[in-house]
PAGUBA-208622 format. One record per residue (C-alpha): residue number from 0; residue in three letters; x, y, z. Coordinates in Angstrom, 3 decimals. Example, Ala and Ser with C-alpha at 12.3 -4.5 7.8 and 13.67 -1.06 7.14 Angstrom:
<node 0 ALA <12.300 -4.500 7.800>>
<node 1 SER <13.670 -1.060 7.140>>
***
This chain:
<node 0 MET <2.722 3.916 -29.010>>
<node 1 PRO <1.839 6.370 -26.195>>
<node 2 ALA <1.767 10.034 -27.103>>
<node 3 GLY <4.677 10.823 -24.716>>
<node 4 ASP <6.934 8.427 -26.641>>
<node 5 GLN <6.206 10.111 -29.962>>
<node 6 GLN <7.094 13.540 -28.627>>
<node 7 GLY <10.180 12.511 -26.645>>
<node 8 PRO <10.543 12.542 -22.861>>
<node 9 ARG <7.836 14.258 -20.883>>
<node 10 PRO <8.865 17.417 -19.015>>
<node 11 ASP <9.414 17.245 -15.269>>
<node 12 LEU <6.297 18.657 -13.624>>
<node 13 THR <7.915 18.851 -10.174>>
<node 14 PRO <8.599 22.609 -10.341>>
<node 15 SER <4.879 23.196 -10.865>>
<node 16 LEU <4.142 20.963 -7.844>>
<node 17 VAL <6.421 23.123 -5.692>>
<node 18 VAL <4.648 26.270 -6.913>>
<node 19 ARG <1.266 24.686 -6.148>>
<node 20 LEU <2.449 23.628 -2.675>>
<node 21 ARG <3.693 27.135 -1.929>>
<node 22 ALA <0.246 28.379 -2.924>>
<node 23 GLY <-1.243 26.131 -0.231>>
<node 24 GLU <-2.364 23.115 -2.249>>
<node 25 ALA <-1.961 20.166 0.116>>
<node 26 THR <-2.259 17.501 -2.603>>
<node 27 ALA <0.884 18.901 -4.242>>
<node 28 GLY <2.752 18.278 -0.978>>
<node 29 GLY <1.542 14.690 -0.929>>
<node 30 LEU <2.711 14.158 -4.493>>
<node 31 LEU <6.151 15.631 -3.746>>
<node 32 ASN <6.392 13.408 -0.684>>
<node 33 ASP <5.465 10.331 -2.740>>
<node 34 LEU <8.052 11.174 -5.391>>
<node 35 TYR <11.042 12.177 -3.284>>
<node 36 ARG <10.761 11.157 0.380>>
<node 37 GLU <12.160 7.603 0.112>>
<node 38 PRO <15.093 8.529 -2.180>>
<node 39 MET <15.938 11.486 0.076>>
<node 40 LEU <15.800 9.295 3.201>>
<node 41 ARG <18.140 6.752 1.623>>
<node 42 PHE <20.481 9.495 0.408>>
<node 43 CYS <20.623 11.310 3.745>>
<node 44 TRP <21.000 8.027 5.630>>
<node 45 GLY <24.052 7.290 3.506>>
<node 46 TYR <25.707 10.445 4.817>>
<node 47 LEU <24.392 10.590 8.359>>
<node 48 GLY <24.373 6.907 9.247>>
<node 49 ASN <21.112 6.606 11.144>>
<node 50 GLU <17.417 6.762 10.453>>
<node 51 GLN <16.453 9.532 12.874>>
<node 52 ASP <19.112 11.934 11.595>>
<node 53 ALA <18.060 11.108 8.034>>
<node 54 GLU <14.384 11.789 8.866>>
<node 55 ASP <15.313 15.138 10.390>>
<node 56 ALA <17.469 16.002 7.388>>
<node 57 VAL <14.703 15.210 4.908>>
<node 58 GLN <12.296 17.459 6.801>>
<node 59 GLU <14.833 20.266 6.752>>
<node 60 VAL <15.563 19.738 3.045>>
<node 61 PHE <11.876 20.006 2.165>>
<node 62 CYS <11.588 23.138 4.329>>
<node 63 ASN <14.571 24.623 2.465>>
<node 64 VAL <12.883 23.871 -0.847>>
<node 65 LEU <9.755 25.696 0.283>>
<node 66 ARG <11.746 28.703 1.562>>
<node 67 THR <13.773 29.048 -1.627>>
<node 68 GLY <12.444 31.581 -4.109>>
<node 69 GLY <12.799 29.851 -7.446>>
<node 70 VAL <12.686 26.282 -8.589>>
<node 71 PRO <15.209 25.204 -11.214>>
<node 72 GLU <14.282 23.173 -14.264>>
<node 73 ASN <16.211 20.114 -13.052>>
<node 74 PHE <14.500 19.790 -9.690>>
<node 75 ARG <15.822 16.327 -8.809>>
<node 76 ALA <19.500 17.288 -9.111>>
<node 77 TRP <18.821 20.519 -7.225>>
<node 78 LEU <17.091 18.574 -4.441>>
<node 79 TYR <20.059 16.197 -4.105>>
<node 80 LYS <22.401 19.180 -3.996>>
<node 81 ILE <20.401 20.775 -1.174>>
<node 82 ALA <20.291 17.441 0.681>>
<node 83 ARG <24.028 16.870 0.312>>
<node 84 ARG <24.850 20.375 1.500>>
<node 85 HIS <22.553 19.968 4.494>>
<node 86 CYS <23.997 16.570 5.445>>
<node 87 LEU <27.561 17.854 5.226>>
<node 88 ASN <26.621 20.821 7.425>>
<node 89 VAL <25.062 18.459 9.978>>
<node 90 LEU <28.209 16.344 9.983>>
<node 91 ARG <30.385 19.416 10.450>>
<node 92 GLY <28.183 20.375 13.376>>
<node 93 TYR <28.721 16.979 14.951>>
<node 94 ALA <32.457 17.320 14.242>>
<node 95 ARG <32.490 13.879 12.667>>
<node 96 ARG <31.998 12.431 9.223>>
<node 97 ARG <30.359 9.039 8.695>>
<node 98 ASP <30.430 8.643 4.890>>
<node 99 ALA <31.678 5.081 5.413>>
<node 100 SER <28.505 3.955 7.146>>
<node 101 PRO <26.845 0.991 5.474>>
<node 102 LEU <24.114 2.053 3.121>>
<node 103 PRO <20.581 0.809 3.470>>
<node 104 SER <19.738 -1.633 0.733>>
<node 105 ASP <16.898 -0.788 -1.605>>
<node 106 SER <16.961 -4.347 -2.952>>
<node 107 ARG <15.531 -6.113 0.072>>
<node 108 LEU <13.674 -9.259 -0.850>>
<node 109 GLY <10.716 -10.428 1.162>>
<node 110 ALA <11.028 -13.648 3.109>>
<node 111 ASP <8.369 -15.264 0.953>>
<node 112 GLN <10.334 -14.594 -2.250>>
<node 113 THR <13.516 -16.471 -1.392>>
<node 114 GLY <14.820 -19.208 0.859>>
<node 115 ASN <16.946 -18.909 3.980>>
<node 116 LEU <20.160 -20.022 2.291>>
<node 117 THR <19.685 -17.575 -0.594>>
<node 118 ARG <19.052 -14.705 1.831>>
<node 119 LEU <22.172 -15.660 3.801>>
<node 120 VAL <24.346 -15.735 0.673>>
<node 121 ARG <22.989 -12.389 -0.536>>
<node 122 ARG <23.549 -10.830 2.872>>
<node 123 GLU <27.158 -12.069 2.846>>
<node 124 GLN <27.704 -10.697 -0.672>>
<node 125 ARG <26.267 -7.307 0.292>>
<node 126 SER <28.499 -7.272 3.348>>
<node 127 ARG <31.613 -7.966 1.254>>
<node 128 VAL <30.708 -5.241 -1.227>>
<node 129 ALA <29.922 -2.799 1.603>>
<node 130 HIS <33.355 -3.383 3.159>>
<node 131 LEU <35.062 -2.870 -0.183>>
<node 132 VAL <33.099 0.305 -0.835>>
<node 133 GLU <33.999 1.584 2.645>>
<node 134 ALA <37.674 1.133 1.773>>
<node 135 LEU <37.400 3.386 -1.296>>
<node 136 PRO <38.403 7.050 -1.076>>
<node 137 ALA <35.487 9.254 0.031>>
<node 138 ASP <35.208 11.022 -3.334>>
<node 139 GLN <34.846 7.709 -5.202>>
<node 140 ARG <32.412 6.347 -2.599>>
<node 141 GLU <30.246 9.419 -2.956>>
<node 142 VAL <29.947 9.291 -6.761>>
<node 143 LEU <29.365 5.521 -6.728>>
<node 144 ARG <26.568 5.944 -4.206>>
<node 145 MET <24.955 8.702 -6.243>>
<node 146 ARG <25.216 6.708 -9.465>>
<node 147 TYR <24.310 3.197 -8.367>>
<node 148 VAL <22.171 3.692 -5.261>>
<node 149 GLU <20.437 6.953 -6.200>>
<node 150 LYS <20.632 6.210 -9.948>>
<node 151 LEU <21.608 9.774 -10.869>>
<node 152 PRO <23.133 10.328 -14.308>>
<node 153 ARG <26.681 11.689 -14.463>>
<node 154 ALA <25.505 15.179 -15.436>>
<node 155 GLU <23.313 15.415 -12.325>>
<node 156 ILE <26.096 14.085 -10.103>>
<node 157 ALA <28.388 16.755 -11.537>>
<node 158 TYR <25.765 19.390 -10.723>>
<node 159 VAL <25.249 18.112 -7.159>>
<node 160 LEU <28.997 18.010 -6.464>>
<node 161 ASP <29.904 21.193 -8.402>>
<node 162 LEU <32.421 19.248 -10.470>>
<node 163 PRO <33.076 18.886 -14.185>>
<node 164 GLU <31.361 15.815 -15.601>>
<node 165 SER <34.756 14.484 -16.684>>
<node 166 VAL <35.868 14.342 -13.028>>
<node 167 VAL <32.696 12.456 -12.083>>
<node 168 LYS <33.285 10.032 -14.955>>
<node 169 SER <36.864 9.477 -13.820>>
<node 170 ARG <35.867 8.851 -10.191>>
<node 171 LEU <33.171 6.415 -11.273>>
<node 172 PHE <35.627 4.573 -13.475>>
<node 173 GLU <38.341 4.366 -10.818>>
<node 174 GLY <35.975 3.306 -8.039>>
<node 175 SER <34.255 0.697 -10.223>>
<node 176 LYS <37.600 -0.638 -11.413>>
<node 177 LYS <38.833 -1.058 -7.832>>
<node 178 LEU <35.680 -2.979 -6.950>>
<node 179 ARG <35.813 -5.170 -10.085>>
<node 180 ASP <39.498 -5.947 -9.571>>
<node 181 HIS <39.072 -6.982 -5.954>>
<node 182 THR <39.482 -10.762 -5.707>>
<node 183 SER <37.562 -11.151 -2.437>>
<node 184 LEU <34.313 -10.817 -4.391>>
<node 185 LEU <35.185 -14.056 -6.124>>
<node 186 ASP <36.210 -15.954 -2.983>>
<node 187 GLU <33.811 -18.614 -1.812>>
<node 188 GLU <35.143 -18.738 1.762>>
***
């Protein structure tokens, strides 16, 4: 059994990476980029609806992290909170909100791993689910995206949204129930 398993979960070393980056260590920046760039792009794209705006947002989020004095213990949740706040400010600046934009899929399969018919069926299923998710209230859509796309635990979602965990749990339950109860997911037409 590895030593980390005997002693419980290993601590998050990200705060020390931020400190090292602020001190001018370029390798720390590369490590932070490797750990958080793709999840942040996906997250920001979910709010902003296009790749270029998401790229710009991620750059600004990382700049905000570097400008901020301290680094909290739970860096990941803090990073999502900064990203969400930034994306909402961008949307306010554009005087539009595009939370209902289809989310990029992180479960893309390569062409060599599946056949044409399978890819077509999966694309159709994703499209049906995307339309159902778009029809959910914005608060349920947001927690579902954070939980199932970003894979954040309820406690971190509560932190990002400044809500009690019980409210997050309720929104997850209601949104999931609406999706499960929708008969169009079972239709073959």
